[in-house]
BAFIRO-934397 format. One record per residue: residue number from 1; x, y, z of N, C-alpha, C in turn. Coordinates in steps of 0.02 Angstrom, whole numbers, plus 50000, padded with zeros to 5 digits. Example, Ala and Ser with C-alpha at 12.3 -4.5 7.8 and 13.67 -1.06 7.14 Angstrom:
REM residues 2
k;n.xx;n.yy;n.zz;ca.xx;ca.yy;ca.zz;c.xx;c.yy;c.zz
1;50660;49716;50390;50615;49775;50390;50660;49835;50390
2;50642;49888;50354;50684;49947;50357;50645;50002;50394
//
This chain:
REM residues 86
k;n.xx;n.yy;n.zz;ca.xx;ca.yy;ca.zz;c.xx;c.yy;c.zz
1;37550;48292;53155;37539;48359;53195;37503;48329;53260
2;37520;48351;53313;37489;48346;53370;37435;48379;53382
3;37392;48369;53438;37327;48398;53449;37327;48474;53454
4;37391;48511;53472;37398;48575;53485;37425;48615;53429
5;37408;48674;53427;37426;48727;53367;37466;48772;53400
6;37511;48801;53362;37552;48857;53386;37513;48916;53376
7;37539;48962;53410;37492;49027;53405;37494;49049;53337
8;37562;49058;53293;37554;49082;53230;37511;49044;53183
9;37511;48985;53189;37463;48933;53150;37398;48954;53164
10;37379;48964;53230;37306;48978;53242;37282;49052;53213
11;37337;49092;53224;37327;49167;53192;37309;49164;53118
12;37359;49122;53090;37366;49129;53005;37293;49089;52988
13;37274;49040;53020;37209;48998;53002;37152;49051;53014
14;37146;49078;53067;37100;49127;53086;37094;49190;53036
15;37154;49214;53014;37159;49272;52971;37131;49246;52906
16;37147;49184;52880;37137;49161;52814;37053;49159;52815
17;37031;49135;52867;36950;49122;52878;36926;49192;52879
18;36950;49241;52909;36913;49307;52901;36915;49345;52841
19;36972;49330;52815;36985;49352;52744;36921;49327;52689
20;36922;49260;52699;36867;49227;52662;36801;49253;52676
21;36784;49269;52737;36719;49291;52752;36713;49362;52725
22;36757;49401;52736;36758;49469;52707;36746;49467;52631
23;36774;49423;52593;36770;49410;52520;36701;49372;52495
24;36662;49363;52542;36599;49327;52524;36595;49258;52523
25;36651;49219;52529;36662;49153;52517;36627;49118;52575
26;36590;49067;52562;36568;49021;52615;36615;48971;52639
27;36647;48986;52685;36699;48943;52714;36675;48909;52785
28;36677;48854;52785;36656;48824;52853;36710;48831;52899
29;36688;48845;52965;36735;48850;53018;36780;48793;53025
30;36842;48795;53017;36883;48734;53022;36876;48695;53088
31;36872;48738;53147;36875;48709;53209;36811;48742;53247
32;36755;48730;53241;36699;48773;53275;36711;48773;53350
33;36701;48833;53379;36707;48838;53453;36776;48828;53477
34;36830;48825;53435;36898;48842;53462;36908;48895;53496
35;36933;48888;53565;36939;48952;53609;37012;48977;53602
36;37014;49051;53590;37067;49080;53596;37089;49126;53644
37;37144;49141;53667;37163;49190;53722;37139;49250;53681
38;37149;49308;53729;37139;49381;53693;37196;49398;53657
39;37249;49377;53683;37316;49389;53640;37310;49352;53572
40;37281;49296;53571;37282;49257;53505;37237;49285;53465
41;37170;49305;53494;37125;49324;53444;37140;49401;53421
42;37182;49439;53467;37209;49507;53444;37253;49496;53385
43;37294;49444;53390;37354;49438;53337;37311;49417;53274
44;37263;49378;53277;37223;49354;53219;37189;49402;53186
45;37156;49455;53225;37123;49509;53201;37171;49564;53183
46;37228;49565;53200;37273;49618;53195;37247;49690;53228
47;37228;49673;53294;37203;49734;53335;37243;49724;53399
48;37222;49776;53440;37261;49779;53505;37214;49731;53556
49;37246;49712;53611;37215;49678;53656;37171;49727;53690
50;37175;49786;53707;37127;49835;53736;37072;49842;53693
51;37076;49846;53631;37017;49848;53579;36974;49783;53589
52;36996;49727;53600;36959;49657;53610;36924;49671;53687
53;36961;49697;53728;36940;49693;53802;36885;49741;53802
54;36890;49798;53759;36827;49846;53753;36769;49814;53725
55;36770;49779;53673;36726;49741;53631;36686;49690;53680
56;36726;49655;53718;36708;49605;53765;36658;49647;53813
57;36688;49701;53849;36648;49743;53897;36588;49764;53872
58;36580;49787;53814;36525;49812;53775;36478;49764;53758
59;36501;49704;53752;36446;49646;53733;36455;49639;53654
60;36494;49656;53622;36504;49651;53546;36542;49580;53531
61;36583;49570;53580;36612;49508;53574;36598;49461;53629
62;36564;49395;53628;36570;49359;53682;36634;49318;53707
63;36634;49312;53771;36694;49285;53789;36679;49242;53859
64;36718;49188;53865;36713;49141;53927;36756;49169;53981
65;36756;49172;54030;36795;49185;54084;36813;49120;54117
66;36873;49110;54124;36908;49051;54158;36957;49074;54206
67;36936;49082;54270;36982;49108;54327;36994;49181;54305
68;37051;49199;54296;37067;49275;54276;37069;49285;54203
69;37060;49232;54164;37078;49234;54093;37007;49241;54053
70;37006;49261;53989;36949;49281;53951;36970;49245;53889
71;36930;49196;53867;36939;49162;53803;36887;49170;53760
72;36904;49181;53699;36858;49199;53638;36844;49143;53593
73;36787;49119;53572;36783;49068;53527;36786;49096;53455
74;36810;49051;53418;36823;49075;53348;36753;49082;53319
75;36699;49058;53343;36633;49073;53320;36615;49141;53335
76;36627;49168;53401;36623;49234;53417;36658;49283;53376
77;36718;49270;53363;36760;49309;53313;36721;49316;53244
78;36703;49256;53224;36679;49263;53157;36602;49303;53149
79;36566;49293;53203;36498;49331;53213;36523;49404;53215
80;36569;49427;53255;36591;49495;53259;36612;49526;53189
81;36661;49490;53151;36681;49510;53090;36622;49514;53053
82;36575;49468;53042;36516;49473;53003;36481;49538;53008
83;36458;49550;53074;36425;49606;53101;36457;49674;53084
84;36516;49671;53085;36558;49729;53078;36589;49748;53001
85;36573;49698;52953;36591;49706;52886;36538;49751;52850
86;36558;49805;52815;36513;49844;52778;36517;49828;52708
//
């Protein structure tokens, strides 16, 4: 496998990671700090892009701005899910 992952692979890996967190399993982040586009992060969380943009605007999710793009680290998504889990 080359150094790049497809969007479905990233989404599946992040979805499995989030499920493990929700189930209370101690799972290490497979790729700490990997940056995802808002579209990739939304697909992984199964939410809309507008929901993520609103969470970024409110400060609930931290993002990096590169040019016109916003990138969200897998660490930031994990932290958001952990804080949001009831």
